[in-house]
C-alpha positions in Angstrom: 0.1 -0.1 0.0 1.2 3.4 -0.9 0.1 6.6 0.9 0.2 10.2 -0.9 -0.4 13.0 1.5 -2.6 15.7 0.5 -2.3 19.5 0.9 0.2 20.5 3.5 0.6 17.0 5.1 3.9 15.0 5.4 4.3 11.3 5.9 7.1 10.4 8.3 8.6 7.4 9.8 9.5 8.1 13.4 12.9 7.0 14.7 13.2 5.0 17.8 14.4 6.8 20.8 17.4 5.4 22.6 15.9 3.3 25.5 19.1 2.5 27.5 21.5 4.9 29.2 25.2 4.6 29.0 25.1 2.7 32.3 22.7 0.2 31.0 19.4 1.4 32.7 16.4 0.7 30.5 14.2 4.0 30.4 10.5 3.1 29.6 9.2 5.0 26.5 6.6 7.1 28.6 9.5 8.5 30.7 11.5 9.5 27.7 11.9 13.3 27.0 13.9 12.9 23.9 13.2 15.1 20.9 10.8 13.6 18.6 12.7 12.7 15.2 11.7 11.0 12.0 12.5 10.7 8.3 10.4 12.1 5.7 8.9 9.5 3.4 6.4 11.4 1.2 5.0 15.1 0.9 1.8 16.6 -0.2 1.7 19.3 -2.9 1.4 22.1 -0.3 -1.3 25.0 -0.5 -1.0 28.7 -1.5 -0.9 29.5 2.2 1.3 26.6 3.4 4.3 25.6 1.1 6.0 22.3 1.9 9.4 23.2 3.3 10.8 19.5 3.4 11.9 16.9 1.1 11.7 13.1 1.0 14.7 11.6 2.8 15.2 14.4 5.1 15.4 13.8 8.9 13.1 16.2 11.0 12.1 17.3 14.5 8.5 17.5 15.3 6.1 18.3 18.2 5.7 15.3 20.6 2.0 14.9 20.3 1.6 16.1 16.6 0.1 14.0 13.8 -2.0 11.0 13.1 -0.5 7.6 13.5 -1.0 5.1 10.6 0.2 1.6 10.2 1.4 0.6 6.6 2.5 -3.1 6.1 3.0 -3.5 9.9 5.2 -0.3 10.1 4.5 2.7 12.2 4.2 6.0 10.3 3.0 9.5 11.1 1.0 12.0 9.0 2.0 15.5 10.1 1.0 19.0 9.0 4.0 21.0 7.6 3.7 23.5 10.4 4.0 20.7 13.0 7.7 20.3 11.8 10.0 22.3 13.9 13.4 21.7 12.3 15.4 19.9 9.7 18.3 18.0 11.1 21.5 18.4 9.0 24.2 15.9 9.5 
């Protein structure tokens, strides 16, 4: 199945946060306060008011509770509004 976002929406694949400290302590997902990061998988065409500012393949940071979770071929993805993206991570 393939998903094509509409308007100012972006399909991203969230990256898993590190769940273990350097000392080996396991941190439950609910207690993690790491920045939410993801890889852009697909982008919509944008609108006159909201232009798409990211490209497929870029790594981004987004608001913690943003987006709609979807499952595609047993993999977790999020559909975000372009305005929910707070930064592009340049490596």
